[in-house]
C-alpha positions in Angstrom: 0.0 0.1 -0.1 2.8 2.3 0.8 4.2 1.6 -2.8 1.0 2.4 -4.4 0.9 5.6 -2.5 4.3 6.4 -3.5 3.5 5.9 -7.2 0.2 8.2 -6.9 2.2 10.8 -5.4 4.8 10.8 -8.0 2.2 10.7 -10.7 0.6 13.7 -9.3 3.8 15.5 -9.6 4.1 14.6 -13.2 0.4 15.3 -14.3 0.2 18.7 -12.5 3.3 19.7 -14.1 2.9 22.6 -16.8 4.8 20.7 -19.3 2.3 17.9 -19.1 -0.4 19.8 -20.6 1.9 21.3 -22.9 3.0 17.6 -24.1 -0.7 16.8 -24.5 -1.3 19.9 -27.1 2.0 19.3 -28.7 1.2 15.5 -29.2 -2.4 16.8 -30.8 -0.5 19.0 -33.2 2.1 16.5 -34.0 -0.9 14.4 -35.1 -1.9 16.9 -37.8 1.5 16.4 -39.5 0.7 12.7 -40.1 -0.1 11.9 -43.9 -3.8 10.4 -44.6 -4.3 11.2 -48.1 -2.2 10.3 -51.4 -2.8 12.6 -54.3 -2.2 10.2 -57.0 -1.9 12.7 -59.7 1.7 13.4 -58.4 2.0 10.6 -55.8 2.3 13.2 -53.1 1.5 12.4 -49.5 -0.8 15.0 -48.2 -0.4 15.8 -44.4 -3.8 16.4 -42.3 -3.0 20.1 -41.9 -3.1 20.2 -45.9 -6.2 18.2 -46.1 -7.9 20.8 -44.1 -7.3 23.3 -46.8 -8.7 21.1 -49.4 -12.2 20.8 -47.7 -15.1 21.7 -50.1 -13.1 20.6 -53.1 -14.1 17.5 -55.2 -11.3 15.6 -53.6 -12.7 16.2 -50.2 -15.8 14.0 -51.0 -13.5 10.8 -50.9 -13.9 8.8 -47.6 -10.1 9.5 -46.7 -11.5 13.0 -45.8 -13.9 11.3 -43.2 -13.0 11.9 -39.6 -12.8 8.1 -38.8 -10.3 7.5 -41.7 -8.1 10.5 -40.4 -8.1 9.5 -36.7 -6.8 5.9 -38.2 -3.9 7.7 -39.7 -3.0 10.3 -37.0 0.0 8.4 -35.5 2.4 9.1 -38.4 6.1 8.8 -38.2 6.7 12.3 -37.2 4.7 11.7 -34.3 6.9 8.6 -33.4 10.2 10.5 -34.0 9.2 13.2 -31.6 7.4 11.1 -29.0 10.3 10.6 -26.8 10.7 14.4 -26.4 6.8 14.9 -25.7 6.6 12.3 -23.1 9.8 12.9 -21.3 9.6 16.8 -20.6 7.0 16.0 -17.3 8.8 13.3 -15.5 12.3 14.5 -16.6 11.7 18.0 -15.2 10.7 16.5 -11.9 13.7 14.0 -11.5 16.2 16.7 -12.5 14.8 19.5 -10.3 14.9 16.9 -7.4 18.5 16.3 -8.1 19.5 20.0 -8.7 18.0 21.2 -5.4 19.2 18.3 -3.3 15.8 17.0 -2.5 16.4 13.5 -3.6 18.1 12.4 -0.3 15.0 13.6 1.8 12.7 11.8 -0.3 14.6 8.7 -0.3 15.1 8.8 3.3 11.1 9.0 3.6 10.4 6.4 0.9 13.4 4.3 0.7 15.8 3.6 -2.2 13.7 0.7 -3.7 10.3 2.3 -3.2 11.4 5.6 -4.7 13.1 4.3 -7.7 9.9 1.9 -8.7 7.5 5.0 -8.1 9.7 7.0 -10.4 9.9 4.4 -13.1 6.0 3.5 -13.0 5.1 7.1 -12.9 7.1 7.8 -15.9 5.5 5.0 -17.8 2.1 5.7 -16.8 2.7 9.3 -17.2 3.8 8.7 -20.9 0.8 6.3 -21.8 -1.6 9.0 -20.1 -0.2 12.1 -22.1 -0.2 10.3 -25.5 -3.9 9.0 -24.8 -5.0 12.5 -23.9 -3.3 14.1 -26.7 -4.8 11.8 -29.1 -8.3 12.0 -27.8 -7.7 16.0 -28.3 -6.7 15.3 -31.7 -9.7 13.1 -32.3 -12.2 15.7 -31.1 -10.6 18.4 -33.3 -10.8 15.9 -36.5 -14.5 15.2 -35.8 -15.3 18.9 -35.5 -13.4 19.7 -38.7 -13.9 16.7 -41.2 -17.0 15.0 -42.2 -18.4 12.2 -40.2 -19.3 8.7 -41.9 -22.9 9.4 -42.0 -22.1 12.4 -44.1 -20.5 10.3 -47.0 -22.2 9.1 -50.1 -23.3 5.3 -49.9 -20.4 4.3 -52.2 -17.7 6.2 -50.0 -19.2 5.0 -46.7 -19.1 1.4 -48.2 -15.4 2.0 -48.9 -14.6 3.2 -45.7 -16.3 0.3 -43.9 -14.3 -2.1 -45.8 -11.1 -0.3 -44.2 -12.2 -2.1 -41.1 -11.1 0.8 -38.7 -11.1 0.2 -35.0 -10.9 3.3 -33.0 -10.4 1.4 -29.7 -7.6 -0.3 -31.3 -5.9 2.9 -32.3 -6.1 4.5 -29.0 -4.3 1.4 -27.6 -1.4 1.6 -29.8 -0.9 5.3 -28.7 -1.2 4.3 -25.1 1.5 1.5 -25.7 3.8 3.7 -27.6 3.5 6.4 -25.0 4.6 4.2 -22.4 7.4 2.7 -24.3 8.8 6.1 -25.3 9.2 6.8 -21.8 11.9 4.1 -21.1 14.6 5.4 -23.0 14.5 8.9 -21.4 14.3 7.5 -18.1 17.4 5.3 -18.9 19.4 8.5 -19.8 18.2 10.3 -16.7 20.0 7.6 -14.6 23.5 9.1 -15.8 22.9 12.9 -15.9 20.7 15.5 -14.2 20.8 17.6 -17.3 17.1 17.6 -18.4 18.4 18.7 -21.8 20.5 15.5 -22.3 17.8 13.3 -21.0 15.6 14.7 -23.7 17.9 15.1 -26.8 19.8 12.0 -26.6 16.7 9.7 -26.9 15.7 11.5 -29.6 19.1 11.4 -31.5 19.3 7.6 -30.8 15.8 7.1 -32.2 16.7 9.1 -35.4 19.7 6.9 -35.9 17.7 4.0 -35.3 14.9 4.9 -37.9 17.6 5.9 -40.4 19.5 2.5 -39.9 16.4 0.7 -39.9 15.2 2.4 -43.3 18.7 1.7 -44.9 19.3 -1.7 -43.5 15.9 -3.3 -43.3 13.9 -2.1 -46.2 16.7 -2.6 -48.6 17.1 -6.2 -47.9 14.1 -7.5 -46.1 13.1 -9.8 -48.9 16.5 -11.7 -48.6 15.6 -13.1 -45.0 13.0 -15.6 -43.7 9.9 -14.4 -41.9 11.2 -14.6 -38.3 14.4 -13.1 -39.3 12.3 -9.9 -40.7 10.3 -9.8 -37.8 13.3 -9.6 -35.8 14.8 -6.9 -37.8 11.5 -5.0 -37.8 11.2 -4.9 -34.3 14.2 -2.3 -33.9 11.9 0.0 -35.7 10.6 2.8 -33.5 6.9 2.2 -34.0 7.1 -1.5 -34.0 5.8 -1.8 -30.3 2.3 -1.0 -31.6 2.3 -4.3 -33.2 1.9 -6.1 -29.8 -1.8 -5.6 -29.7 -1.9 -7.7 -33.0 0.1 -10.4 -31.4 2.6 -10.4 -34.5 6.3 -11.7 -34.1 7.6 -8.2 -34.4 5.4 -6.9 -31.9 6.7 -9.6 -29.4 10.1 -9.1 -30.5 9.8 -5.5 -29.8 8.0 -5.7 -26.5 11.0 -8.3 -25.2 13.5 -5.4 -26.2 11.5 -2.6 -24.5 11.1 -5.1 -21.2 14.7 -5.6 -21.3 15.5 -2.0 -21.7 13.0 -0.9 -18.7 14.8 -3.8 -16.4 18.1 -2.4 -17.5 16.9 1.4 -16.6 15.3 0.4 -13.3 18.3 -1.6 -12.1 20.8 1.3 -13.0 18.4 3.7 -11.4 18.4 1.7 -8.0 22.4 1.0 -8.4 23.0 4.8 -9.0 20.8 5.8 -5.9 22.5 3.4 -3.6 24.2 6.3 -1.7 21.7 9.1 -1.7 21.1 8.9 1.8 24.6 9.7 2.4 25.5 12.5 -0.2 22.2 13.6 -1.6 23.3 12.9 -5.1 
């Protein structure tokens, strides 16, 4: 019960932070940069922001301009790329401030080292998941206000939309899973430094390198490998964790990797704080 109370206390610190509200708005805005429509006349990917300027034209009569379809495509690669920055700000700010102002020693004296580390880690994971969920709900609300609903489409377009088999709860669950996973790497970096900019920027750079390497090494030669090796290679792609809800090999391999990374982060955090009660570091 004490551990649960500590988690709730730490989670409150994250949620009441102004950076949490900023993160929700930033996530919702980033979703509008996702591509949800392809202009086949020039094979150009059109972002949701650009689609807003096309409302009222003949192209906007397509089912791809419906709110349901756009919500399903709102979690694009730009969102994935910046996700580690968006979810890290609230809890990294709290961690670094406690270190900078020597508050960590007194908190650990009250909680204990293990309970302190667990509460910090779990609150970071839950905070990232909640932030992304609220951001996606805000984005969805805006989309349903701006774009036409399925009931406003022609029968032919409504039938094509139904064939897409879009499930909003699954998309929301994907967002929650990705938000929780995105908080792991910033937490791991925070073990080694109290510089909040390092904790935020290094995961972004590592993820950019990971995405670039994946695009080069995986997609250029993915057909040359058997299925399980392709799944293992795809597991290193930044957005592969969402595949876990579909029970694919890629999602399972990715989940194993994130669990290992999370266990490493928590273990190192406990080790690095073994002398907090003595020196306040």
